[in-house]
C-alpha positions in Angstrom: -4.4 -7.3 13.2 -2.0 -5.9 10.7 0.0 -2.9 11.6 -1.2 0.3 9.9 1.2 2.1 7.6 0.9 5.0 5.1 -1.8 3.9 2.7 -2.1 4.3 -1.1 -5.4 3.6 -2.7 -6.5 2.4 -6.1 -7.5 5.4 -8.2 -11.2 5.6 -9.2 -11.5 7.1 -12.7 -14.6 8.9 -13.9 -15.4 10.0 -17.4 -17.4 13.2 -17.6 -19.2 15.2 -20.3 -16.6 18.0 -19.7 -13.5 15.7 -19.1 -10.2 15.7 -20.9 -6.9 14.0 -21.2 -4.6 15.7 -18.7 -5.0 13.0 -16.0 -3.1 10.9 -18.5 -0.8 13.4 -20.3 0.1 15.6 -17.3 -0.3 13.4 -14.2 0.6 10.2 -16.0 -2.3 8.3 -14.6 -3.7 5.7 -17.0 -7.5 5.7 -17.3 -7.6 2.9 -19.8 -10.5 2.7 -22.3 -12.5 5.7 -21.0 -13.0 8.3 -23.7 -11.9 11.0 -21.2 -11.3 11.4 -17.5 -13.0 14.3 -15.8 -12.2 13.3 -12.2 -10.2 10.8 -10.3 -11.2 10.0 -6.8 -7.9 9.3 -4.9 -9.2 8.9 -1.3 -12.9 8.3 -0.9 -15.3 7.2 1.8 -18.4 8.0 -0.3 -20.6 4.9 -0.1 -21.0 4.4 -3.8 -17.2 4.7 -4.4 -15.2 3.6 -1.4 -11.4 3.5 -1.9 -9.5 0.2 -1.8 -5.9 -0.1 -0.5 -3.5 -0.6 -3.4 -0.5 -2.2 -1.8 1.1 -3.6 1.3 -0.3 -6.0 3.9 -3.7 -4.4 3.8 -4.0 -4.4 -0.1 -7.6 -5.1 -1.2 -9.2 -3.9 2.0 -11.6 -1.0 1.7 -11.2 2.3 3.6 -14.6 1.6 5.2 -13.4 -1.7 6.5 -10.2 -0.2 7.8 -12.1 2.5 9.6 -14.4 0.0 11.3 -11.5 -2.1 12.3 -8.9 0.5 13.4 -11.1 3.5 14.3 -9.1 6.2 16.1 -5.8 4.5 15.3 -6.5 5.3 11.6 -8.2 8.7 11.8 -7.6 10.0 15.4 -9.8 9.6 18.4 -11.4 13.1 18.1 -12.0 12.6 14.3 -13.6 9.2 15.0 -15.8 10.5 17.7 -17.0 13.2 15.4 -17.5 11.3 12.1 -17.8 7.7 13.2 -17.4 5.1 10.4 -17.4 7.7 7.6 -14.0 8.8 6.4 -14.5 12.6 6.4 -12.5 13.8 3.4 -12.7 13.1 -0.3 -9.6 13.9 -2.5 -9.9 14.3 -6.2 -8.0 15.5 -9.3 -10.3 17.3 -11.8 -9.5 17.9 -15.5 -11.9 20.3 -17.2 -11.5 20.3 -21.0 -14.8 22.2 -21.0 -16.6 24.3 -18.4 -18.3 22.4 -15.6 -21.9 23.3 -14.9 -22.6 26.3 -12.6 -23.4 24.6 -9.3 -23.7 24.9 -5.6 -23.5 22.4 -2.7 -25.6 22.4 0.5 -24.2 22.9 4.0 -24.3 20.2 6.7 -27.8 21.2 8.0 -29.5 21.2 4.6 -27.7 18.1 3.5 -28.6 16.2 6.6 -32.3 17.2 6.3 -32.6 16.4 2.6 -30.1 13.6 2.0 -28.9 12.4 5.4 -25.4 13.4 4.2 -22.6 15.7 5.1 -22.6 19.1 3.3 -19.8 19.9 0.9 -17.3 22.5 1.7 -14.2 22.2 -0.6 -11.0 23.8 -1.8 -9.2 23.9 -5.1 -5.5 24.0 -5.8 -4.7 24.8 -9.4 -2.1 22.4 -10.7 -2.0 23.6 -14.3 -4.0 26.2 -16.3 -4.2 26.9 -20.0 -3.6 30.5 -21.0 -6.8 32.5 -20.5 -8.4 30.0 -18.2 -11.0 31.3 -15.8 -13.4 30.0 -13.1 -16.4 31.3 -11.2 -16.6 31.6 -7.5 -19.4 33.6 -5.7 -21.2 36.7 -6.8 -19.8 40.0 -8.0 -22.5 42.0 -6.2 -24.9 41.5 -3.3 -28.0 39.8 -4.6 -31.1 38.2 -3.1 -33.1 35.2 -4.1 -35.4 37.2 -6.4 -32.6 39.0 -8.2 -30.9 35.6 -8.7 -34.0 33.9 -10.0 -34.7 36.8 -12.4 -31.2 36.6 -13.8 -31.3 32.8 -14.1 -34.7 32.9 -15.9 -33.6 35.6 -18.3 -30.4 33.7 -19.2 -28.2 36.4 -17.7 -26.9 34.5 -14.6 -23.3 35.0 -15.4 -23.7 38.8 -15.3 -23.9 38.6 -11.5 -21.2 35.9 -10.9 -17.6 36.6 -10.0 -15.2 35.4 -12.7 -11.5 35.0 -11.9 -8.5 34.7 -14.1 -6.5 31.6 -13.0 -2.9 30.4 -13.1 -1.1 27.5 -11.6 -0.7 27.7 -7.8 -3.9 29.6 -7.3 -6.1 28.4 -4.4 -9.8 28.9 -3.9 -11.8 28.0 -0.8 -15.4 27.2 -1.5 -17.6 27.0 1.6 -20.9 25.2 1.1 -23.4 27.6 -0.4 -21.0 29.4 -2.8 -22.0 29.2 -6.4 -19.1 28.1 -8.5 -17.7 26.4 -11.6 -14.4 25.2 -12.9 -13.6 26.7 -16.3 -12.1 24.8 -19.2 -8.4 24.4 -19.4 -7.9 23.8 -15.6 -6.3 20.8 -13.8 -7.1 21.0 -10.2 -6.6 19.1 -6.9 -9.7 19.2 -4.8 -10.0 18.5 -1.0 -13.6 18.4 0.2 -16.0 17.0 2.7 -17.2 13.4 2.0 -20.3 14.3 0.0 -21.4 13.8 -3.5 -24.3 16.2 -3.5 -24.3 18.8 -6.2 -27.1 21.1 -7.2 -26.7 21.9 -10.9 -27.9 25.4 -11.6 -27.0 26.0 -15.3 -25.3 23.6 -17.8 -24.8 25.9 -20.8 -27.7 24.0 -22.6 -25.4 21.1 -23.5 -26.5 17.6 -24.3 -24.9 14.2 -23.6 -24.1 11.5 -26.2 -27.8 10.5 -26.2 -28.9 14.1 -27.0 -30.3 14.6 -23.4 -29.7 17.7 -21.3 -28.4 16.9 -17.8 -30.8 17.4 -14.9 -30.9 20.8 -13.3 -31.7 21.3 -9.6 -33.1 24.9 -9.8 -35.5 24.7 -6.9 -33.2 22.7 -4.6 -30.4 25.2 -5.1 -32.4 28.2 -3.8 -32.2 27.4 -0.1 -28.5 26.3 -0.5 -27.1 29.5 -2.0 -25.2 32.1 -0.1 -26.3 35.3 -1.9 -23.7 37.6 -0.3 -20.8 39.2 -2.1 -17.4 38.8 -0.5 -14.4 41.1 -0.8 -12.1 38.3 -1.9 -12.6 34.9 -3.3 -9.0 33.8 -4.1 -7.0 32.6 -1.2 -4.0 34.9 -0.6 -0.8 33.2 0.4 2.9 33.7 -0.3 4.6 30.7 -1.9 7.8 29.8 -0.1 10.2 26.9 -0.5 11.3 24.5 2.2 8.7 25.4 4.8 5.0 24.5 5.5 2.8 27.3 4.0 -0.8 27.4 5.3 -3.5 27.6 2.6 -6.9 26.9 4.2 -8.1 26.2 7.7 -11.8 25.5 8.3 -13.7 23.1 10.7 -13.6 20.4 8.0 -10.0 20.4 7.0 -6.7 22.2 7.3 -4.5 22.2 4.1 -1.0 23.4 3.7 1.4 23.3 0.7 5.0 22.1 1.1 7.3 22.9 -1.8 10.7 21.3 -0.9 14.0 21.1 -2.7 15.5 18.7 -0.2 14.6 16.3 2.6 12.2 17.1 5.5 11.1 15.3 8.7 7.6 15.7 10.0 6.4 15.0 13.5 2.7 14.4 13.8 2.7 13.1 17.4 0.7 16.2 18.6 -2.0 15.6 15.9 -5.2 13.7 16.7 -5.9 13.1 13.0 -4.8 11.3 9.9 -2.8 13.3 7.4 -3.3 13.1 3.6 -0.5 13.9 1.2 -1.4 14.8 -2.4 1.7 15.0 -4.6 1.5 17.8 -7.2 5.1 17.8 -8.5 8.3 15.8 -8.2 8.8 12.7 -6.1 10.1 11.5 -2.8 10.6 8.5 -0.6 8.4 8.5 2.5 10.2 6.8 5.3 8.4 5.7 8.5 9.0 3.3 11.4 8.7 -0.1 9.7 9.2 0.8 6.1 9.2 3.3 3.2 7.1 4.0 0.1 7.8 5.9 -3.1 5.6 8.8 -3.9 5.4 10.6 -7.2 3.3 13.3 -8.9 -0.3 12.2 -9.1 -0.1 10.0 -6.0 -2.1 10.5 -2.8 -1.6 8.7 0.5 -3.1 8.6 3.9 -0.8 8.6 6.9 -2.7 7.0 9.8 -2.9 8.7 13.2 -0.8 5.9 14.6 2.2 6.9 12.4 3.8 9.8 14.2 7.1 10.4 12.5 7.9 10.5 8.8 10.8 11.6 6.7 10.5 12.7 3.1 13.7 12.2 1.2 14.1 13.5 -2.3 16.8 14.1 -5.0 14.9 16.5 -7.2 12.4 18.1 -4.9 8.6 17.8 -4.6 5.4 19.8 -4.0 2.6 18.3 -1.9 -0.7 19.3 -0.3 -0.8 18.3 3.4 -4.4 18.0 4.8 -5.7 16.9 8.2 -8.5 17.8 10.6 -7.5 20.1 13.4 
């Protein structure tokens, strides 16, 4: 059996009705002949789109195959016991040239009942934002199902939704049940549960290239929505250089940001989890026992649970998201 090592996967590119060009122009990832690219899936265990290793001795093998073969060695014993042969996180870059639909995702219980799937709790890190860019997260007042339905049916849904001005570096945590949309002009890194279940609530009456409106899931969404208003929707954190800054911690993932001007060593021997790096800026060499790999902006990689010590060496600095399951 080949030795596990930090794994890069082939990017899965997806064109979307709302997608743009920033995946290519900003992140320098080539999506070929697609008219646009709304999403890239960087690390995925979703059955329809399972990631494939890009390089090294395990090149060409799927993440599902590796998980079946290596189990806890890859993801950690506790993680494997909890999630079995499903890799539990999905990592994406999202480029919204237009607003995404207003949508909601079910929680684990509802998703299991309806789709035999995990629910979808997620977080966003804003990589780049056009001037005046906004997004929607949650409600701006306490509502109930009836108030919500009345507003939806009268075309006034956005009146009760919480709109946020957004800039680069902003972070939003979106537990399952929170109504949301990414507004146009935003390039985002997304960490989420392994799930592709979205209930589309409102799509601004737009049509696709065949003149068709996209399907709405009005009824399905009702039981999924959390109708409460929360005091704060944007994650508050203080950006700092050369240390690990916590962003989000929930049962499904813990994510930190590391903004470093120089080298750093990380010791993961106390972790019973894989670790995912998503490179947002700059570049570094990732050194580990047995080799090294170059990482640049737009790259993501999975550090297996069996790799305990890594060193990130850089000449010009880097910024990464570091995610794992605590």
